[in-house]
C-alpha positions in Angstrom: 26.5 12.6 -23.7 27.8 16.1 -24.5 25.5 19.0 -25.1 27.8 20.9 -27.3 28.4 23.5 -24.6 32.0 23.7 -23.5 32.9 25.1 -20.1 36.4 26.6 -20.1 38.8 25.9 -17.4 41.0 28.7 -18.6 39.9 32.1 -17.4 38.8 34.6 -20.1 40.8 37.8 -20.2 38.5 40.2 -18.3 37.7 37.8 -15.4 41.4 37.0 -15.1 42.2 40.7 -15.0 39.8 41.0 -12.0 41.4 38.0 -10.4 44.9 39.5 -10.6 43.7 42.8 -9.2 41.8 41.1 -6.4 44.9 39.2 -5.4 46.8 42.4 -4.4 44.2 45.1 -3.5 43.2 45.5 0.2 40.8 47.9 1.9 42.3 51.3 2.3 44.6 51.0 -0.7 45.3 53.7 -3.3 44.7 52.4 -6.9 44.5 53.8 -10.4 42.2 53.2 -13.3 44.2 54.7 -16.2 41.2 54.4 -18.7 37.9 54.8 -16.9 35.8 54.0 -19.9 32.2 53.3 -18.9 33.3 52.9 -15.2 33.1 49.1 -14.8 36.7 48.8 -13.6 36.5 52.0 -11.7 33.5 50.7 -9.7 35.3 47.3 -9.2 38.3 49.1 -7.8 36.2 51.3 -5.5 34.5 48.2 -4.1 37.9 46.6 -3.4 39.5 49.6 -1.6 36.4 50.4 0.5 35.5 53.7 2.0 39.0 54.4 3.4 40.7 53.8 0.0 41.2 56.1 -3.0 40.7 55.5 -6.7 42.1 57.8 -9.3 40.5 57.4 -12.7 41.4 59.0 -16.0 39.7 59.3 -19.4 40.1 61.8 -22.2 36.4 61.5 -23.3 33.7 63.5 -21.5 31.2 60.7 -22.3 33.4 58.3 -20.3 33.6 60.6 -17.3 29.9 61.2 -17.3 29.0 57.5 -17.5 31.6 56.6 -14.8 30.2 59.4 -12.5 26.7 58.1 -13.0 27.6 54.5 -12.3 29.6 55.4 -9.2 27.0 57.7 -7.9 24.3 55.0 -8.2 26.5 52.5 -6.4 27.2 55.0 -3.6 30.9 55.0 -4.3 31.6 58.4 -5.9 33.3 59.8 -2.7 36.0 57.1 -3.0 37.0 58.1 -6.6 38.7 61.1 -8.1 37.7 61.3 -11.8 39.9 63.3 -14.2 38.9 64.3 -17.6 42.4 64.1 -19.0 45.0 61.7 -20.3 46.6 59.2 -18.0 50.0 60.8 -18.6 49.0 63.2 -15.8 49.0 60.4 -13.2 52.3 61.4 -11.6 51.1 64.9 -10.9 47.7 63.7 -9.6 49.4 61.4 -7.2 51.8 64.1 -5.8 49.7 64.6 -2.7 49.1 60.9 -2.0 51.0 59.5 1.0 50.3 55.9 0.2 52.1 54.0 -2.5 49.9 52.8 -5.4 48.8 49.2 -4.9 47.5 48.5 -8.4 46.7 50.1 -11.7 44.7 49.0 -14.7 44.7 50.0 -18.4 42.2 49.0 -21.0 44.0 50.1 -24.2 42.1 51.0 -27.3 38.9 52.9 -27.7 35.8 53.4 -25.7 33.1 50.8 -26.7 30.2 52.5 -28.4 32.0 55.8 -29.1 34.3 57.4 -31.6 36.7 54.7 -32.7 39.2 57.3 -33.9 39.8 58.4 -30.3 42.2 55.7 -28.9 45.0 55.3 -26.4 48.4 55.6 -28.0 51.7 53.9 -27.4 53.5 57.1 -26.6 51.0 58.2 -23.9 50.8 54.7 -22.4 54.6 54.4 -22.1 54.7 57.9 -20.5 52.0 56.9 -18.0 53.9 53.7 -17.2 57.0 55.7 -16.6 55.1 57.8 -14.1 53.2 54.9 -12.4 55.9 52.2 -11.9 58.2 54.2 -9.6 55.3 54.9 -7.2 53.9 51.4 -7.3 54.2 49.6 -4.0 56.5 46.6 -3.7 54.2 43.6 -4.5 51.9 45.9 -6.4 50.5 45.2 -9.8 49.8 47.0 -13.1 47.5 45.1 -15.5 47.1 46.2 -19.1 44.4 44.7 -21.3 45.6 45.2 -24.9 43.0 45.5 -27.6 44.9 45.5 -30.9 42.3 44.9 -33.6 42.9 48.3 -35.1 45.9 50.1 -36.6 46.8 52.3 -33.6 46.2 49.3 -31.3 48.8 47.3 -33.2 51.3 50.1 -32.9 50.5 50.5 -29.2 50.7 46.7 -28.6 54.2 46.6 -30.1 55.4 49.6 -28.2 54.1 48.3 -24.9 55.6 44.8 -25.5 59.0 46.3 -26.3 58.8 48.4 -23.1 57.8 45.7 -20.7 60.2 43.2 -22.2 63.0 45.6 -21.4 62.1 46.0 -17.7 64.8 44.7 -15.3 63.8 41.3 -14.0 65.4 42.2 -10.7 62.8 44.8 -10.2 59.7 43.5 -12.1 58.0 40.3 -13.1 56.1 40.6 -16.4 53.4 38.1 -17.5 51.6 37.9 -20.8 48.3 36.0 -20.8 46.7 35.4 -24.2 44.8 32.9 -26.2 46.8 31.9 -29.3 44.2 30.1 -31.4 41.3 32.7 -31.4 40.5 34.7 -34.5 40.1 38.5 -34.9 42.9 39.7 -32.7 41.5 38.8 -29.3 42.6 41.1 -26.4 45.4 39.9 -24.1 46.8 40.8 -20.7 50.2 42.1 -19.7 50.7 42.1 -15.9 53.6 43.9 -14.3 54.4 43.0 -10.7 56.9 45.1 -8.7 59.2 42.8 -6.8 59.6 43.0 -3.1 63.3 43.6 -2.2 65.1 41.3 0.2 
């Protein structure tokens, strides 16, 4: 007899994001967290790249940088991470001295949970950041965007990002959308961009 508890075979959005990133990141890689938030993804990336790797993490909110710093310091991983209190549009400049191509990047679009909901990522800045990140992405590398679109700016950003990734040349990139279609209240979904390996 059933207990009324349903175990899903389909991965939820955040575990699937980690699964995608784990599939490409190796120790020693350079990776980017475009929206550090409370530092959960930043710590995950730091664990994956190991002591020889490098993580660049960006956030416009001081609260996010402080919380990420605390989390990484407690985990003994702060030395692997460069935290920048600025928009992810500066990713290209911050990568200018990096010899390794970027293996992976992750965005959590929207606002920082538990903070000022008027401070959000925007479509304009996210597209500018993608323009800077994709050219330096390693062949076989991956960019994952988790799209939170339950607010007005989130809907604008969602539409801008979907238009952008749909127009990427399929000879150069494979683009996946992973979403649940029958859930209420605008559930987040994933866009994953893989840079193809040439010939």
